[in-house]
C-alpha positions as CSV (number, residue, x, y, z in Angstrom):
1,X,-52.4,-28.0,-7.2
2,X,-52.8,-29.7,-10.6
3,X,-55.6,-31.9,-9.2
4,X,-57.5,-28.8,-8.1
5,X,-57.2,-27.3,-11.5
6,X,-58.5,-30.4,-13.2
7,X,-61.5,-30.6,-10.8
8,X,-62.1,-26.9,-11.5
9,X,-62.1,-27.5,-15.3
10,X,-64.3,-30.5,-15.0
11,X,-67.0,-28.7,-12.9
12,X,-66.8,-25.7,-15.2
13,X,-67.3,-27.9,-18.3
14,X,-70.2,-29.6,-16.6
15,X,-71.8,-26.3,-15.9
16,X,-71.3,-25.1,-19.5
17,X,-72.7,-28.4,-20.8
18,X,-75.9,-27.9,-18.9
19,X,-76.3,-24.4,-20.5
20,X,-75.4,-25.8,-23.9
21,X,-78.0,-28.5,-23.6
22,X,-80.6,-26.0,-22.6
23,X,-79.9,-23.9,-25.6
24,X,-79.3,-26.7,-28.2
25,X,-82.4,-28.8,-27.4
26,X,-85.1,-26.2,-28.3
27,X,-83.2,-25.2,-31.4
28,X,-83.1,-28.9,-32.6
29,X,-86.8,-29.3,-31.7
30,X,-87.7,-26.3,-33.7
31,X,-85.8,-27.6,-36.7
32,X,-87.5,-31.0,-36.4
33,X,-90.9,-29.4,-36.1
34,X,-90.3,-27.4,-39.3
35,X,-89.4,-30.6,-41.1
36,X,-92.5,-32.5,-39.9
37,X,-95.3,-32.4,-42.4
38,X,-98.2,-32.9,-40.1
39,X,-96.9,-30.8,-37.2
40,X,-99.6,-29.5,-34.8
41,X,-99.8,-25.7,-34.4
42,X,-97.5,-24.3,-31.7
43,X,-98.9,-23.9,-28.2
44,X,-99.6,-20.4,-27.1
45,X,-96.9,-18.8,-25.0
46,X,-97.5,-18.8,-21.3
47,X,-98.5,-15.6,-19.5
48,X,-96.2,-13.9,-17.0
49,X,-98.4,-15.2,-14.2
50,X,-98.1,-18.7,-15.4
51,X,-94.4,-18.3,-15.9
52,X,-93.9,-17.5,-12.2
53,X,-94.9,-21.1,-11.4
54,X,-91.9,-22.4,-13.5
55,X,-89.2,-20.3,-11.8
56,X,-86.5,-22.0,-9.8
57,X,-83.8,-19.8,-8.2
58,X,-84.0,-17.3,-11.0
59,X,-84.1,-19.8,-13.9
60,X,-87.1,-20.6,-15.9
61,X,-87.9,-24.3,-16.2
62,X,-90.7,-25.0,-18.8
63,X,-90.1,-27.7,-21.4
64,X,-93.4,-26.7,-23.2
65,X,-92.1,-23.1,-23.9
66,X,-90.1,-23.1,-27.1
67,X,-88.1,-20.0,-26.2
68,X,-84.5,-20.2,-25.0
69,X,-84.4,-16.7,-23.5
70,X,-87.5,-15.5,-21.8
71,X,-88.4,-12.2,-20.1
72,X,-88.4,-12.4,-16.4
73,X,-91.9,-12.8,-15.0
74,X,-91.3,-10.1,-12.4
75,X,-89.3,-7.0,-13.1
76,X,-87.1,-6.3,-16.0
77,X,-84.5,-8.5,-17.7
78,X,-84.2,-11.9,-19.2
79,X,-83.6,-15.4,-17.9
80,X,-82.7,-18.8,-19.5
81,X,-85.2,-21.5,-20.1
82,X,-83.4,-24.5,-18.6
83,X,-86.3,-26.8,-19.6
84,X,-86.3,-29.0,-16.5
85,X,-86.2,-28.7,-12.7
86,X,-83.5,-31.3,-12.5
87,X,-81.3,-29.4,-14.9
88,X,-81.8,-26.2,-13.0
89,X,-80.7,-27.8,-9.7
90,X,-77.8,-29.5,-11.4
91,X,-76.8,-26.1,-12.9
92,X,-76.8,-24.4,-9.5
93,X,-74.9,-27.3,-7.8
94,X,-72.3,-27.3,-10.6
95,X,-71.9,-23.6,-10.4
96,X,-71.4,-23.8,-6.6
97,X,-68.9,-26.6,-7.0
98,X,-67.0,-24.5,-9.6
99,X,-66.8,-21.5,-7.2
100,X,-65.7,-23.7,-4.3
101,X,-63.1,-25.4,-6.3
102,X,-61.8,-22.1,-7.6
103,X,-61.5,-20.8,-4.1
104,X,-59.7,-24.0,-2.9
105,X,-57.2,-23.8,-5.9
106,X,-56.5,-20.1,-5.1
107,X,-55.9,-20.9,-1.5
108,X,-53.7,-23.8,-2.3
109,X,-51.7,-21.6,-4.7
110,X,-51.3,-18.9,-2.1
111,X,-50.2,-21.5,0.6
112,X,-47.7,-23.0,-1.8
113,X,-46.3,-19.5,-2.6
114,X,-45.8,-18.7,1.1
115,X,-44.3,-21.8,2.8
């Protein structure tokens, strides 16, 4: 039971660290760009049509786009700019592992309560 809880916490922390990285990196890059004296002008924001090419399972993955939250290319709402395809896949895998581990912990607790 304790092992399952520890695994659940580790996978949850890994998932949150991916989100934290995706939010912190562009903020730090913006701060560094402001501090640079000879910084080039920012690139224009991509169009919605171009944004569709960077969508992976509902997450936007474009390191060239400085925004953290971006409007969804289709429909209404917002999505997170994860910045890399590898991070998007890692995020979904870690989220799936978190859900599976939570289910296993819940089933183990139920089995332990009803011997």
